[in-house]
C-alpha positions as CSV (number, residue, x, y, z in Angstrom):
1,M,-8.6,29.0,-21.4
2,T,-8.5,28.3,-17.6
3,I,-8.3,25.1,-15.6
4,W,-10.9,25.6,-12.8
5,S,-10.7,23.8,-9.4
6,C,-13.6,23.5,-7.1
7,A,-12.7,25.5,-4.0
8,T,-14.6,23.1,-1.7
9,C,-13.3,19.7,-2.9
10,G,-10.2,20.9,-4.8
11,I,-11.0,18.8,-7.9
12,E,-9.8,20.2,-11.2
13,H,-12.3,20.6,-14.1
14,P,-11.9,21.0,-17.9
15,D,-10.2,24.0,-19.4
16,T,-12.9,26.6,-20.3
17,D,-13.3,30.3,-20.7
18,Q,-15.9,30.4,-17.9
19,P,-16.1,28.2,-14.7
20,P,-18.5,25.3,-14.7
21,T,-22.0,25.9,-13.4
22,S,-21.7,23.2,-10.7
23,C,-19.4,20.6,-9.1
24,A,-21.0,17.2,-9.4
25,I,-18.6,15.8,-6.7
26,C,-19.9,18.3,-4.2
27,E,-23.6,18.0,-5.1
28,D,-23.5,14.3,-4.4
29,E,-24.8,13.1,-1.0
30,R,-21.3,12.2,0.2
31,Q,-20.0,15.8,-0.1
32,Y,-21.6,19.2,0.2
33,V,-21.9,22.7,-1.4
34,P,-21.2,25.4,1.2
35,A,-24.0,27.6,2.4
36,T,-22.2,30.5,0.6
37,G,-22.5,28.6,-2.7
38,Q,-20.3,27.1,-5.3
39,R,-16.9,28.8,-5.7
40,W,-14.1,28.2,-8.2
41,T,-10.4,28.8,-7.9
42,T,-7.2,28.5,-10.1
43,Q,-3.6,27.8,-9.7
44,E,-2.8,31.5,-10.0
45,E,-5.3,32.4,-7.4
46,M,-4.1,29.8,-4.9
47,T,-0.5,30.9,-5.3
48,A,-1.5,34.6,-4.9
49,A,-3.4,33.7,-1.8
50,G,-0.3,32.3,-0.2
51,H,-0.9,28.6,-0.4
52,R,2.4,26.7,-0.1
53,A,3.4,23.1,0.1
54,S,5.9,21.4,2.4
55,V,7.3,17.9,2.5
56,T,7.9,15.7,5.5
57,E,9.6,12.3,5.5
58,L,7.3,9.8,7.2
59,E,9.6,6.8,6.8
60,P,12.3,5.9,4.3
61,D,10.9,6.4,0.8
62,L,7.5,7.7,2.0
63,F,6.8,11.4,2.2
64,G,3.9,13.5,3.2
65,L,3.0,16.6,1.1
66,T,0.9,19.2,3.0
67,V,-0.5,22.4,1.6
68,E,-1.1,25.3,4.0
69,P,-3.5,27.0,4.2
70,K,-5.5,24.0,3.1
71,V,-7.1,23.8,-0.3
72,G,-10.3,21.8,-0.8
73,I,-10.6,18.8,1.5
74,G,-7.1,19.4,2.8
75,Q,-5.7,15.8,2.7
76,R,-2.0,15.1,3.3
77,C,-0.8,13.7,0.0
78,L,1.6,10.8,0.0
79,L,4.6,10.4,-2.3
80,L,6.0,6.8,-2.4
81,R,9.5,6.5,-3.8
82,T,10.7,3.3,-5.5
83,A,13.7,2.4,-7.6
84,E,11.4,2.1,-10.7
85,G,9.6,5.5,-10.2
86,N,7.4,7.4,-7.7
87,L,3.7,7.3,-7.0
88,L,1.8,10.4,-6.0
89,W,-1.2,9.2,-4.0
90,E,-4.1,11.6,-3.3
91,P,-2.5,14.5,-5.3
92,P,-3.0,18.0,-4.0
93,A,-5.1,20.7,-5.7
94,L,-2.1,22.9,-5.7
95,A,0.2,22.2,-8.6
96,D,2.2,25.4,-9.0
97,E,5.8,25.6,-10.0
98,A,7.1,25.6,-6.5
99,T,5.2,22.5,-5.5
100,V,6.1,20.7,-8.6
101,E,9.8,21.5,-7.9
102,L,9.4,19.9,-4.4
103,V,8.3,16.7,-6.0
104,R,11.0,16.9,-8.7
105,R,13.7,17.0,-6.0
106,L,12.3,13.7,-4.7
107,G,12.7,12.0,-8.1
108,G,9.6,13.1,-10.0
109,L,6.6,10.9,-10.8
110,A,5.9,7.7,-12.7
111,V,2.3,7.2,-11.5
112,V,-0.5,9.4,-10.1
113,S,-3.6,8.1,-8.4
114,A,-6.1,8.6,-5.6
115,S,-8.2,6.4,-3.3
116,H,-11.5,7.8,-4.6
117,P,-13.0,10.8,-6.4
118,H,-12.9,13.2,-3.5
119,L,-9.1,13.2,-3.3
120,T,-8.1,13.4,-7.0
121,G,-7.1,17.0,-6.7
122,A,-5.1,18.3,-9.7
123,S,-4.3,14.8,-11.0
124,I,-4.1,15.7,-14.7
125,Q,-2.0,18.8,-14.1
126,W,0.4,16.7,-12.0
127,S,0.6,14.1,-14.8
128,H,1.3,16.7,-17.4
129,A,4.0,18.3,-15.3
130,F,6.0,15.1,-15.3
131,G,5.7,14.0,-19.0
132,H,2.1,12.8,-19.1
133,V,2.6,9.9,-16.7
134,P,-0.5,7.6,-16.2
135,V,-3.3,8.6,-13.9
136,Y,-5.0,5.5,-12.6
137,V,-8.8,5.7,-11.9
138,A,-10.9,2.8,-10.7
139,S,-13.2,1.8,-13.5
140,A,-16.2,1.7,-11.1
141,D,-15.7,5.4,-10.5
142,R,-15.3,6.5,-14.1
143,E,-18.6,8.5,-14.0
144,W,-16.9,10.9,-11.5
145,I,-14.0,11.9,-13.8
146,R,-14.3,15.7,-13.9
147,R,-11.4,16.4,-16.4
148,P,-11.1,13.6,-19.0
149,D,-7.7,13.2,-20.5
150,D,-5.7,10.6,-22.5
151,V,-3.4,10.0,-19.5
152,I,-6.2,8.3,-17.5
153,Q,-6.0,4.5,-17.3
154,L,-8.9,2.6,-15.9
155,W,-8.3,-0.4,-13.6
156,S,-10.3,-2.8,-11.4
157,G,-9.8,-5.5,-8.8
158,T,-6.0,-5.3,-8.2
159,Q,-3.4,-3.5,-10.2
160,E,0.4,-3.7,-9.6
161,V,1.5,-0.2,-10.8
162,L,5.2,-0.5,-9.7
163,P,7.2,-3.5,-8.4
164,G,5.9,-4.1,-4.9
165,V,3.2,-1.4,-5.2
166,T,-0.4,-2.7,-5.8
167,F,-3.7,-0.9,-5.9
168,V,-6.5,-2.8,-4.2
169,Q,-10.2,-2.0,-4.9
170,C,-12.2,-2.2,-1.7
171,G,-15.5,-0.3,-2.4
172,G,-17.4,1.2,0.5
173,H,-17.1,5.0,0.4
174,F,-17.3,4.8,-3.4
175,A,-17.6,1.7,-5.6
176,G,-14.0,2.1,-6.7
177,S,-12.6,3.2,-3.3
178,S,-9.1,1.7,-3.0
179,V,-5.9,1.4,-1.0
180,T,-2.3,1.0,-2.0
181,H,-0.3,-1.9,-0.7
182,W,3.5,-1.4,-0.5
183,V,6.1,-4.1,0.1
184,R,9.7,-3.0,0.6
185,G,12.6,-5.2,1.6
186,G,12.1,-7.5,4.6
187,R,9.8,-5.0,6.5
188,P,6.1,-5.7,7.0
189,G,3.9,-4.1,4.3
190,V,2.2,-0.7,4.4
191,L,-1.3,0.4,3.4
192,L,-2.0,3.9,2.0
193,T,-5.7,4.3,2.5
194,G,-7.0,7.9,2.0
195,D,-10.3,7.5,3.7
196,T,-11.3,4.1,2.3
197,L,-10.2,3.2,5.9
198,M,-10.2,6.4,8.0
199,I,-7.8,6.4,11.0
200,G,-9.5,7.3,14.3
201,T,-8.3,10.2,16.4
202,D,-7.0,7.6,18.9
203,R,-4.4,6.5,16.2
204,S,-5.2,2.9,17.0
205,S,-8.5,2.3,15.2
206,V,-10.2,2.8,11.8
207,F,-13.7,3.4,10.7
208,V,-15.6,3.5,7.3
209,M,-18.5,5.6,6.1
210,R,-20.5,6.2,2.9
211,S,-20.3,9.9,3.8
212,Y,-18.0,11.2,6.5
213,V,-19.3,14.8,6.4
214,N,-23.0,13.9,6.3
215,G,-22.8,10.9,8.7
216,I,-24.1,8.2,6.3
217,P,-22.8,4.7,7.5
218,L,-22.0,1.7,5.4
219,P,-24.0,-1.6,5.5
220,E,-22.4,-4.7,6.9
221,V,-22.0,-6.2,3.4
222,A,-19.8,-3.3,2.4
223,V,-17.7,-3.4,5.6
224,R,-17.1,-7.1,5.1
225,R,-16.1,-6.5,1.4
226,I,-13.4,-4.0,2.6
227,Q,-12.1,-6.6,5.1
228,E,-12.0,-9.3,2.4
229,A,-10.2,-7.0,-0.1
230,V,-7.3,-6.2,2.2
231,A,-7.1,-9.6,3.9
232,P,-4.6,-11.1,1.4
233,F,-2.1,-8.2,1.8
234,P,0.1,-8.3,5.0
235,F,0.7,-4.8,6.5
236,D,1.8,-3.4,9.8
237,R,1.5,0.3,9.2
238,L,-1.3,2.3,7.8
239,Y,-1.3,5.9,6.5
240,S,-4.4,7.9,5.6
241,G,-4.7,11.5,4.3
242,W,-4.7,12.7,8.0
243,G,-3.0,10.2,10.3
244,V,-1.0,7.0,10.8
245,I,-1.2,3.8,12.7
246,E,2.5,3.0,13.2
247,N,2.3,-0.6,14.2
248,G,-0.3,-3.4,14.6
249,A,-2.4,-2.0,11.7
250,T,-3.8,-5.3,10.6
251,E,-5.1,-6.1,14.0
252,A,-6.5,-2.6,14.3
253,V,-8.4,-2.9,11.1
254,T,-9.9,-6.3,12.0
255,R,-10.8,-5.2,15.5
256,S,-12.3,-1.9,14.4
257,L,-14.4,-3.2,11.6
258,D,-15.7,-6.2,13.7
259,R,-16.8,-3.6,16.3
260,Y,-18.4,-1.5,13.6
261,V,-20.5,-4.5,12.4
262,R,-21.5,-5.3,16.0
263,W,-23.0,-1.9,16.4
264,L,-24.7,-2.1,13.0
265,R,-26.4,-5.3,14.1
266,G,-27.2,-3.9,17.5
267,D,-25.2,-6.8,18.9
268,V,-23.8,-5.0,21.9
269,G,-24.2,-5.4,25.6
270,E,-26.6,-3.3,27.8
271,E,-23.6,-1.5,29.3
272,D,-22.6,-0.3,25.9
273,D,-26.0,0.8,24.8
274,S,-26.2,4.0,26.8
């Protein structure tokens, strides 16, 4: 049988002789099915098409894993290395032997997870490649699991998965949308966010949405819930699947989300309302 991945979102589906009839992730209002229709791919097809992964060190013990040409949504995956094992955050859809070997050279994996259902990629294949390590999925998003497996562990609220590495449920984009807080040595903390908090093109602001591709905003109550969830966790740097805020990230999040709420309320000056 074959493990099928949706070519649009990159999410793996169960092993079957024939591909699924649809991808529920893409049919949801937060995502989309291309005008050309639903299409499926496999690891073998991706490799044959020339998709390859590369690794870049972002800072000590944090690495970005990028697949080119992009597969699915095309997020930069993050590999966080600790003395007690490594976390693969936002796993890529590509999990061929060459890509697995890149991760093995960095010390392998102890935990696999994603900020929300859109970025789960080939989570189960990555887990199996490294001895069936746990794949953490927010309990609030359990209905979106496309490939059930015994390695999946549900969690909610906060969950320390490695010493100094804590998952924080924020909600917003999805009910279980989360971030990872990382504390290392005496340095200020780091947030890995996916698009629970999306970094702006200016690299100094963030924004939040129910749907990024379809332009559906979040209500104020959801924005404030995200702020409250991250408030207890000090951080100076913020990494998403596409960008980074290298310093002053806490202030950037507060400033950006307060601005977002002002616009939701219409509480802006005349000079801004043009």
